[in-house]
N, C-alpha and C positions, 0 to 999 in steps of 0.2 A: 198231226200233223199241223206244218208251222211254216210261213212263209219263208223263204230263203232268198235271197239275192244270186243269179246265177248271170255270167259274161258269158254269153253266146257269141262264136266266132265259127261262119260258116267257111267252105271248101270247097272245090268243083274238084267230081273226079273227073283224069282227063282219059284217063286207062284205067281200066281195070280187067284183064283177061288174060288170053294165050295167045302170042303173037311170034311169026315166025321172024328170022333177022329181019331188022331194019325197017318191019312193015310199020306201018301207023293204025292200021286196021286189025283187029282181034281176028282170030280165025273163029275162038269160042270162047265162054267163060262170059262171067259179069258179076257186079255186085249181089244183084238179088243169091247166084247160084252159091255166092261164096258166102254170106250169114246163112244162111241154109246147111250148109256143108259145117260152119264153123258151129251153129248150134246142134247140131247132130253129131258130132265128134265128140265136142266138151260134153254131154249129157252122161251124168252117171262119175264121172271125173273125178278127181280131186283138182285141187285147187295146182297144188306142184306139179301133175300132169300135166295143165295148160301152158306152160313153157315149150313155144316152138324153137327156138333158137338159142345158144350158146353166146353168150356177147365175148365179143374181140377185147383185147388187151386195149386198142384203141378207142374202143366206144365209151363213150362219158358217161351214156346213161345205163344204168340196170338191166336187169331182166325184166321184162313181160310177162305179167299172167291173168289170165281170163275170169274175174269175179262172176259177171252174168252176160249172160245176153235173150234179149225180150223183143217180143215182135207182136205189132196191134194193127190189122191193116200193112196199110204201108209204110207205118213207123216202124224204126227196128232202136235200140239202146242199148249199147254195150258198155260195160263198166271194167277198167282194166287198174289194175294195180302196179305200179310202178316202183319197182325196188331200190333201195336207196345202199348208199354206199356204207359198210359196216367193217369193224376191225375185231377179231378176235371173238364175235358173241357182241357187239357193243357198239355202237351208236354214235359218234361224234358232235358235238352241240360246242358253239360259243356263249362266252357271256359276253351280252348285249354290253353292257359298262365296262369292257374290257378296255383297254388303252391301245392306241397302234403303235406295234412293234412290242407288246408286251400283252398280250392275249390269253387268257386263259379259258380252257378245254375240258367240256364234262364227257367220260365215257359211260352213257346209259347202257344199263344190260337188255339185251331182246330176250324175250320170252319161249323158252327151246322150244323149238319145234315153229317159231312163226317167221315170216319172211319182211325184215323192215321196209315201210315202202307209204306210198300213201295210191289214194284210189282217183281216177279222171273215168268221166263219160263221155259218151261219142253218141248222137243222133244222126243217123243214118236213115235218107229217103232214097230207095237204088232208084225209081223210076224217075229221080232227077238227077240224079248222078250226081249228088251233092251232103252232104254230113255236115256237121256241127261241133266241133266242140264245147262241152258247158261246164264251164269251169264255176264252183264252188268258194271255198277257202283256199285253196294253194295257188301259188301264183302261176302254175306254170301248166299249160293244156296238155303238154306231153303229146301234143300230134305226130311226131317225128317217132315215136316208139308205135305209134298206134297203126301207124303206116306202115313199117316194119313189121312189125306185127304180120298185118294182115298178107302182106307180099309174102311171107316165109311160112307161112297157112296152105296158101294158093299153091307153092313152090312144092311141098310136102304129104300135105294132109287132104286136099281137095277131092272130090268125086273124079276130079279128068286127070291125079296121079295114076299113074300103071305101073306098078311094083315088080321086083322078078323074085324069085327065090332066094330064101336066105345065102349067103356066102361067108368063107372066114372074115373077107374085107369089108362087108356090107349086112345089117341085120335083114334088112331092104331094100336091095337097091332100085330107085328109081329108075326106070327105062325110059321113059320120055311121057307125053300126056296125051288125051287122046279125048276126045269131045262125047262118047256113046264107050260102054264096054266091048261094043262088039268091033270100032276101031282098031286099027292098028293105032302102038302109040309113033308118036313123033317129035321131034327135037324141036321142042317148042319153048319160048322164053315169057313165062309168068310176069305181070308188070301188073301194079299199083302206083299211079302216078298221080299228085293231088297238086293243087294251087289254089293260092288264098282265092276266096270268091271276091270282087271286085267291085265297086262304081268306078268306073274307067274317070268320070266326069272330072275329079280333083288333079287328078295327076294330068290330064291331059290342061287342066285351066293351066297349071304350072308350068306347062311346057309353052303353052300358046302367049305367057307372061312373062318368061323368061328375062326378057331385057329388062322387064317393071320392076323385078324383086334386086332387091335394096338391104336383104338380112336376113339370116338364117338361124333360127333359133333352134338349138338340141337339147332333149331333155335326157339324161343317160342313168342310170344305174350302172354303179360302180364296183367290182369285183375286187375289194383288197387283196385277196389271194395272191391274185397277179403280181409279180414286183413290179411293173413296170407301172400297171394303175395304183398301186401301191405310193408307189414316186410321184403322181400326178398328185394324188388328192394330198400325202404331205408338203405338197409345194404350194396349194390351192391354202391349206389352213395356215402355210409360213407368211403366206401374203396376205391373210384376213390378219395376221397378228395371232392365231389359235392355234400356234405350233402342239401344243400340250392340252388340247382338250381333256373336260374330266370325263366325259361320254362321247365315246366315238363311235358310230353305225359302223356295223360289220358289212351292209352294202348303202351308204351314203346314195341319195339321188340329187343330182345336180342339176340346174338349166344354169343352159347360158347361151351369148348369143352372137355372134359373124357377123359385121357390116362388110357383105361380099355381092361381087354380081358374078354367079354362078353360070357356069356353061350348061347348057343341053345335054353334059356326059352328066354333071354335078347333080344334076336332078337326077337320072337315069341310078346312078351311083347310091343317090342318095336312099331312092324306093331299095334296091338291092340289099342294101347295108341295114336298112329298118327290118325289111323282109324277115332276112336271115335269124332275128331274136327277138321276132314280132307276138312273142309269147310275155312280153311284160306289158302290165297294163301301164305302165309308168315312161318308157322309153318310148322315144317320137321324134320327128323332123318337122317341122313346121318354116313356112316363108313369110316374108310381108312384102306387101307388094306396094311400089310408090304410089301415093293417094289415097292411103287406107288403111285404116287402125287394125284389122281383120287379120288374124295369123291363123292362114292354111296349115293344115296339121296335117301331114301325110298318114295317119293311121284313120284319119276322117274317108281313107279313100273304100276304105274294108267292110262288107257285110257282118257289122260286129258291134252290138248291145247290151245292155244288162236289161236283166228283165227279173221280174217277182214271181216265185213258181211256189206253189203250195205241197210241200215234198214234206217223206217220213224219211225217217233215220233207223238205218237198222243199229248203230251205233252211231257214235263219233265222231268215225269216218268215213263212216260208207250210209251213203243216198241209196234207199228202197228203190228198185229197177222199176217195180209195176207203179210206184208212187211218182218217179221220176217222169217215165213215157205217158202218163193220165197228165201228170200237169202240162206237157209239150203237147198234147195232143190239145187241152184244153186253150191253149194258146197259140195255138200254130200259126192260127190267122195274123194275128198281130207280130209272133216272129219270123214268121215267113215275108213279111212287107219288107225285110229287109235284104232278100232278093231279088227285089225286083227291080229290073233294069232302069 
């Protein structure tokens, strides 16, 4: 067992169940049932068999698999595996000291029968309709693939799915959804809708003081694989007389501030933009108020913080689920203080 720092971010579950069209209240279904069904469905399965849907060409994320799901009392921990892109059995990496415009690419072989990717962890408390991403060494929580995985499981494999006899078109066609096996199937819609859990005070503070804001600060990670972003980065280097640096980071981090008096709409847009990419630990927006030296950061509105957890690893990539759930339970009073209003 070793002490590792975990970044924990909480989310609210707004909807989880089966709904009539345009309805806001579910007819049946719950987070608790879904997790119980997922645990039962996955028992004895191989990892490759836990993929619930094929990704589409427009989806930038890879397939998601279930590594483990454990529960103790009201606490559930789910470990997922997020597939990363590969080409002909190899994973691409880029030389960290490559110059912009002259990158060195390495193709590393994948062990036959393995799935390239990384592990992510989710702590779910059904009784409170909340869950948290628990992030260790990787920069992303993969919350969106997790939510998509849960919704697709509800759509295809939960206890409420009613399937018909096999046909030439479909091995097991879904006829609808029912609360109990005795009920007639209904044409309902599975939903798993979430949002970041936040303390609304900081956002409201910015809105209340919008007329006193003198400056907007932006912290941003640049993706140099995008042509427009690369051109922006190269312009910054030229302005700094560093157009040909010896070492060029693959994803440089920059901070800049803009003397501006934003509108209420600007503040709303700032929050929406940040939330769409809130998995990054670095990226952020902040504002300065006239007469105060403090920076008020958008990220401070979130129920998010780093905690030291005593965990054990199954290997260098995967944290043991039992040790993680025990560590969470040990520290849950302190951690759940983030969710207090």
